[in-house]
C-alpha positions as CSV (number, residue, x, y, z in Angstrom):
1,M,0.0,0.0,0.0
2,D,1.5,3.4,-1.0
3,G,2.0,6.3,1.3
4,A,-1.0,8.2,0.1
5,T,-3.3,5.3,0.7
6,R,-1.9,4.7,4.2
7,V,-2.4,8.4,5.1
8,L,-6.0,8.2,3.8
9,A,-6.7,5.1,5.8
10,F,-5.2,6.7,9.0
11,T,-7.3,9.8,8.5
12,C,-10.4,7.7,8.0
13,R,-9.7,5.7,11.1
14,S,-9.0,8.8,13.2
15,A,-12.3,10.3,12.1
16,L,-14.0,7.0,13.0
17,A,-12.5,7.1,16.5
18,L,-13.8,10.7,17.0
19,A,-17.1,9.6,15.6
20,L,-17.4,6.9,18.3
21,V,-16.7,9.5,21.0
22,A,-19.2,11.9,19.5
23,G,-21.8,9.3,18.8
24,T,-21.9,10.0,15.0
25,A,-20.0,8.7,12.0
26,A,-17.5,11.2,10.7
27,C,-15.9,9.3,7.9
28,S,-18.2,8.5,5.0
29,G,-15.7,6.0,3.5
30,A,-15.5,4.0,6.7
31,A,-19.1,3.1,7.3
32,P,-22.1,2.2,5.2
33,T,-24.8,4.9,4.8
34,P,-28.2,4.2,6.3
35,S,-29.8,3.9,2.8
36,R,-27.8,0.8,2.1
37,S,-29.0,-1.1,5.1
38,P,-32.4,-2.7,5.5
39,V,-32.4,-1.7,9.2
40,A,-31.8,2.0,8.5
41,A,-34.1,4.7,9.8
42,T,-33.9,8.4,10.4
43,S,-33.6,8.3,14.2
44,G,-30.6,7.3,16.3
45,V,-32.5,4.8,18.4
46,S,-34.8,1.9,17.7
47,P,-38.5,2.6,17.6
48,S,-40.4,2.4,20.9
49,P,-43.1,-0.3,21.3
50,S,-45.8,2.3,21.0
51,R,-44.6,3.1,17.5
52,L,-44.2,-0.5,16.2
53,P,-46.7,-1.6,13.5
54,A,-49.6,-3.7,14.8
55,K,-49.5,-5.9,11.8
56,P,-45.9,-6.8,10.7
57,A,-44.9,-6.7,7.1
58,V,-43.5,-10.2,7.5
59,T,-45.4,-12.5,9.8
60,L,-44.0,-15.5,11.7
61,A,-45.9,-17.9,9.5
62,E,-44.6,-16.3,6.3
63,A,-41.1,-16.4,7.5
64,R,-41.4,-20.0,8.6
65,D,-42.8,-21.0,5.2
66,A,-40.1,-19.0,3.4
67,L,-37.3,-20.6,5.4
68,D,-38.6,-24.2,4.9
69,T,-39.1,-23.6,1.2
70,Y,-35.6,-22.2,0.7
71,L,-33.8,-25.0,2.6
72,A,-35.7,-27.7,0.6
73,T,-35.3,-25.9,-2.8
74,D,-31.6,-25.1,-2.2
75,D,-30.9,-28.8,-1.7
76,V,-32.7,-29.9,-4.8
77,V,-31.0,-27.4,-7.1
78,R,-27.6,-28.1,-5.6
79,A,-28.1,-31.8,-6.1
80,G,-28.9,-31.1,-9.8
81,R,-25.8,-28.8,-10.0
82,A,-28.2,-26.1,-11.4
83,Q,-26.0,-23.0,-10.9
84,R,-28.5,-20.6,-12.5
85,W,-31.2,-21.7,-10.1
86,V,-29.0,-21.7,-7.1
87,L,-27.9,-18.1,-7.9
88,Q,-31.6,-17.0,-8.1
89,L,-31.9,-18.0,-4.5
90,S,-29.1,-15.7,-3.4
91,R,-28.2,-12.0,-3.3
92,D,-25.8,-9.5,-1.7
93,G,-22.7,-11.2,-0.1
94,Q,-24.1,-14.7,-0.7
95,R,-24.1,-14.3,-4.5
96,P,-20.3,-14.2,-5.0
97,I,-19.9,-16.8,-2.3
98,T,-22.3,-19.2,-4.1
99,I,-20.5,-18.6,-7.4
100,A,-17.2,-19.5,-5.7
101,Q,-18.7,-22.6,-4.1
102,F,-19.6,-23.9,-7.6
103,H,-16.3,-23.2,-9.3
104,S,-14.0,-24.2,-6.4
105,S,-15.7,-27.6,-6.1
106,G,-15.6,-28.5,-9.8
107,R,-19.3,-27.6,-10.2
108,K,-20.3,-29.9,-7.4
109,P,-21.4,-27.4,-4.7
110,P,-21.6,-28.6,-1.1
111,R,-24.9,-30.0,0.1
112,Y,-26.3,-29.8,3.6
113,T,-28.8,-31.5,5.8
114,W,-30.8,-28.9,7.9
115,G,-32.1,-29.6,11.4
116,E,-33.5,-27.6,14.3
117,R,-34.3,-24.0,13.4
118,T,-35.2,-20.8,15.3
119,L,-36.8,-17.9,13.6
120,L,-35.8,-14.3,14.3
121,V,-38.4,-12.1,12.7
122,P,-38.4,-8.3,13.3
123,R,-41.7,-6.5,13.5
124,L,-41.3,-4.4,10.4
125,G,-43.7,-1.8,9.1
126,P,-45.4,-2.1,5.7
127,K,-43.4,0.9,4.4
128,A,-40.0,-0.7,5.2
129,S,-37.6,-0.2,2.3
130,R,-36.7,-3.9,2.5
131,Q,-38.4,-6.8,4.3
132,W,-36.2,-9.3,6.0
133,F,-35.9,-11.9,8.7
134,A,-33.1,-14.1,10.2
135,A,-32.9,-17.6,11.5
136,T,-30.4,-19.9,13.3
137,V,-30.4,-23.5,11.8
138,E,-28.4,-26.6,12.6
139,R,-26.4,-27.5,9.5
140,R,-24.8,-30.9,8.8
141,D,-22.3,-31.2,6.0
142,S,-21.3,-34.3,4.0
143,S,-18.6,-35.2,6.5
144,G,-21.2,-35.3,9.3
145,E,-20.0,-32.1,11.0
146,V,-22.8,-30.2,12.6
147,R,-22.6,-26.4,12.9
148,V,-25.1,-23.7,13.7
149,A,-25.7,-21.4,10.7
150,V,-27.1,-17.8,11.0
151,L,-29.0,-16.9,7.9
152,T,-30.9,-13.8,6.7
153,F,-33.4,-13.5,3.9
154,V,-34.5,-10.4,2.1
155,R,-37.2,-9.3,-0.3
156,Q,-38.1,-5.9,-1.7
157,N,-41.9,-6.2,-1.0
158,S,-44.6,-8.7,-0.6
159,A,-44.7,-9.5,-4.3
160,S,-40.9,-10.3,-4.5
161,A,-39.2,-13.6,-3.9
162,W,-37.2,-14.3,-0.8
163,Q,-33.4,-14.5,-1.3
164,N,-30.6,-15.6,1.0
165,S,-28.5,-12.5,1.7
166,F,-26.3,-13.6,4.5
167,E,-25.0,-16.9,6.0
168,S,-22.4,-17.3,8.8
169,L,-21.4,-20.2,11.0
170,L,-21.2,-19.8,14.8
171,Y,-17.8,-20.9,16.2
172,T,-17.8,-24.4,17.6
173,G,-19.2,-24.3,21.2
174,E,-20.6,-20.7,20.7
175,K,-24.3,-19.9,21.2
176,A,-26.2,-17.1,19.6
177,P,-27.2,-14.4,22.1
178,E,-30.9,-14.6,23.0
179,V,-32.9,-12.2,21.0
180,S,-35.5,-10.1,22.8
181,V,-39.0,-10.8,21.5
182,D,-42.4,-9.2,22.3
183,A,-45.5,-11.0,23.5
184,D,-46.3,-12.1,19.9
185,G,-42.9,-13.5,19.3
186,Y,-41.5,-10.7,17.1
187,A,-38.0,-9.4,17.5
188,T,-36.9,-5.7,17.5
189,S,-34.6,-4.5,14.7
190,L,-31.9,-2.0,15.5
191,D,-31.5,1.2,13.6
192,S,-28.2,1.2,11.7
193,R,-27.0,4.2,13.9
194,D,-28.6,3.0,17.1
195,Q,-26.7,4.5,20.1
196,T,-28.1,2.3,22.9
197,V,-25.6,-0.4,22.1
198,A,-21.9,-0.2,22.6
199,I,-21.1,-0.2,18.9
200,S,-23.8,1.0,16.4
201,P,-24.5,-1.5,13.7
202,N,-23.1,0.7,10.9
203,L,-19.8,1.0,12.8
204,M,-19.2,-2.7,13.6
205,G,-17.8,-3.5,10.2
206,P,-15.3,-0.7,10.0
207,L,-14.1,-1.3,13.6
208,H,-13.7,-5.0,12.9
209,A,-11.7,-4.1,9.8
210,T,-9.5,-1.9,11.9
211,I,-8.7,-4.5,14.5
212,A,-8.1,-7.2,11.8
213,E,-5.4,-5.0,10.3
214,E,-3.9,-3.3,13.4
215,G,-4.4,-6.0,16.1
216,K,-4.1,-5.4,19.8
217,D,-2.2,-2.1,19.2
218,G,-5.0,-0.5,17.3
219,F,-7.5,1.9,18.8
220,A,-10.3,-0.6,18.3
221,S,-8.7,-3.3,20.4
222,G,-10.6,-2.4,23.6
223,L,-13.9,-2.4,21.7
224,I,-13.7,-5.9,20.2
225,A,-12.5,-9.0,21.9
226,P,-9.4,-10.8,20.6
227,G,-10.0,-13.8,18.4
228,P,-8.9,-15.7,15.3
229,Q,-10.8,-13.3,12.9
230,T,-9.9,-10.1,14.8
231,T,-6.4,-9.8,16.4
232,G,-5.5,-13.2,14.9
233,Y,-5.6,-11.7,11.4
234,A,-3.2,-8.9,12.3
235,T,-0.7,-11.5,13.6
236,E,-1.1,-13.6,10.5
237,I,-0.5,-10.5,8.2
238,R,2.7,-9.6,10.0
239,K,4.1,-13.1,9.6
240,R,3.2,-13.3,6.0
241,R,4.6,-9.9,5.3
242,E,8.0,-10.9,6.8
243,K,8.1,-14.2,4.9
244,A,7.1,-12.7,1.6
245,R,9.9,-10.1,1.7
246,Q,12.6,-12.4,2.9
247,A,11.8,-15.6,1.0
248,D,10.1,-14.3,-2.2
249,C,11.2,-10.7,-2.7
250,M,7.6,-9.6,-2.4
251,N,5.6,-6.9,-0.7
252,Y,2.6,-8.4,1.0
253,D,-0.4,-6.5,2.3
254,S,-3.9,-7.4,3.4
255,L,-6.7,-4.8,3.8
256,F,-10.2,-5.2,5.3
257,A,-13.2,-3.0,4.5
258,A,-16.8,-3.0,5.3
259,A,-18.8,-4.1,2.3
260,V,-21.0,-0.9,1.9
261,D,-23.0,-2.4,-1.0
262,Y,-24.3,-5.2,1.2
263,P,-26.8,-4.7,4.0
264,V,-26.2,-4.8,7.7
265,F,-28.8,-6.6,9.9
266,A,-29.2,-6.1,13.6
267,L,-31.6,-7.3,16.3
268,R,-32.0,-6.3,20.0
269,T,-30.9,-9.0,22.4
270,K,-32.0,-9.6,26.0
271,G,-30.2,-7.3,28.4
272,G,-30.1,-4.4,25.9
273,G,-27.3,-5.5,23.6
274,G,-27.4,-6.4,19.9
275,L,-26.8,-9.2,17.4
276,I,-25.2,-7.7,14.3
277,L,-24.7,-9.4,11.0
278,Y,-22.4,-7.8,8.4
279,T,-20.0,-8.5,5.6
280,L,-16.3,-7.6,5.2
281,L,-14.1,-7.7,2.1
282,R,-10.5,-8.8,2.6
283,T,-8.1,-7.9,-0.2
284,S,-4.6,-9.4,-0.1
285,T,-1.9,-8.4,-2.5
286,W,1.6,-9.6,-3.4
287,S,3.9,-7.4,-5.6
288,P,7.6,-7.7,-6.4
289,V,9.8,-5.5,-4.3
290,L,13.0,-6.3,-6.3
291,S,13.8,-7.8,-9.7
292,C,14.2,-11.2,-8.0
293,G,10.4,-11.1,-7.4
294,Y,9.3,-10.7,-11.0
295,G,8.0,-13.9,-12.6
296,R,8.5,-15.8,-9.3
297,P,6.1,-18.7,-8.8
298,L,4.1,-18.6,-5.5
299,A,2.0,-21.3,-4.0
300,I,-1.7,-20.6,-4.9
301,P,-4.0,-20.7,-1.9
302,K,-6.4,-23.6,-2.2
303,D,-9.5,-21.5,-2.1
304,A,-8.2,-19.3,-5.0
305,R,-7.2,-22.0,-7.4
306,W,-10.5,-21.9,-9.2
307,D,-9.9,-18.3,-10.3
308,L,-6.1,-18.2,-10.4
309,G,-4.5,-20.8,-12.7
310,N,-1.2,-19.1,-13.3
311,P,1.2,-19.3,-10.3
312,L,3.7,-16.8,-11.7
313,V,3.6,-13.2,-10.4
314,R,4.7,-10.8,-13.0
315,R,3.6,-7.6,-11.3
316,D,0.8,-8.2,-8.8
317,R,-1.3,-10.9,-7.3
318,R,-4.6,-9.9,-5.7
319,I,-7.0,-12.1,-3.8
320,V,-10.4,-11.0,-2.5
321,E,-12.4,-12.8,0.1
322,T,-16.0,-12.1,0.9
323,Q,-16.5,-12.7,4.7
324,Q,-19.7,-12.8,6.6
325,Y,-19.7,-12.2,10.4
326,A,-22.0,-12.5,13.4
327,S,-21.2,-10.4,16.4
328,A,-22.7,-9.9,19.8
329,V,-22.5,-6.3,21.1
330,P,-23.2,-5.3,24.7
331,P,-25.5,-2.4,25.7
332,K,-23.9,1.0,25.8
333,S,-23.8,1.0,29.6
334,S,-21.5,-2.0,29.6
335,T,-17.7,-1.9,29.6
336,A,-17.4,-5.3,28.0
337,P,-16.1,-5.6,24.4
338,A,-18.1,-6.9,21.5
339,H,-17.5,-10.5,20.5
340,V,-17.3,-12.0,17.0
341,I,-19.2,-15.2,17.4
342,G,-19.6,-16.5,13.9
343,Y,-17.7,-16.4,10.6
344,D,-17.9,-17.9,7.1
345,G,-16.4,-16.8,3.8
346,L,-14.6,-17.7,0.6
347,V,-12.2,-16.3,-1.9
348,T,-14.5,-14.7,-4.5
349,K,-12.0,-13.2,-6.9
350,A,-8.3,-13.6,-7.7
351,T,-6.2,-12.0,-10.4
352,T,-2.5,-11.8,-11.4
353,R,-0.8,-9.5,-13.9
C-alpha cells in the first residue's frame, strides 16, 4: 500500500475514532450509509413499542414457510448442479460466495442437511424499504460435522421472492445471544445508527476491519475482543509480510473493508445488547519488491485455485475474500467488548498480472 493510501486510511480511522466518541459517523468512507441497510431509519435509536406496527410486514408464518421452502429448494438445485437456479436464491454477499462454491468444487457445490431451526423475525412496518428476517439453523455437511448457521433472507416487497443475503457459522461451542421478542414472538430490529448499544450496527464492520489490520495495538482493540478473525488476522498479516519479503522478494499486504454495498442486519438481544450481522471484504496483494520477485512462482491458496490458474507473479497478485460475520454487542452502559461469534467466507476473486 502506497504512502497516500496509508495516510487516507489513517485519516479515516482517526475520524471514525472521533465519531465513536461523539456518537456519530464522521468518515463517509469508513461506514455504510443508512440507505444501504435494511435496518436503517432516520432516528438514532430503535422505535419504541408504541410506534411499532400492529401488523408486521412479515409474519412469523410467512417467515417459517419461506425458510422451509428455501432449505428444501436449495438442496434440490444443488443436487442437480443447477448453478443458475441456485444463484436465483441468493443475493448480496451470498451471491459471490455461491459462485465461488460452484467453481472451487468443480461444479459440485456442497450440500447440507438442515435440522432444528429458530426464527428471528423483526416487527417491520409495511413501508420498510426492505423486508427481512433471520434464522439460526443446525447444518450438517457431507462429513457429518454439525454447525449452527445464522442466515438472513431479504425481499423488496410482498410481491418479491425471498433470497438468501447472509450466511455465517457460529464458532464451535458458541451460542447465539438470546434475541429479545415481544408478547407475539417478534424481534426488534436495531437502527443502523442505534446508540443504545456499545457499537452502532453501521460501525461494527469498520471497527472489525481496523482490529483485523492493526491487532491489539490499534484503537479498536478495547472495543472488540481478541480472536482468530480479529487480532489473529493482524498477527497472520505480520508473519506473511516478513516471509514474503525475505523468501520471495515480495511486498505483502492485506486490507479489510466493510462491504458498503451489502446490508447490515441487527436485532435487539436480551439485556439491551445487539446481534449484528455484516460483511467484510479482505483484499490481499503480493507485488515484487526487487527484480528477484518478478516472474517468481508462488503457491496458490487452495480457495483461490478456481480463479487463479497461473502461479507466476509478473507484477501483482490480488486475492479478494467475501467474509460474513455475526457479532454480539453489549449495551452502551456495559464496559465489556463486542465479541465476534460467527464467521464464514470464501475467496471470491483472484487476479494476477
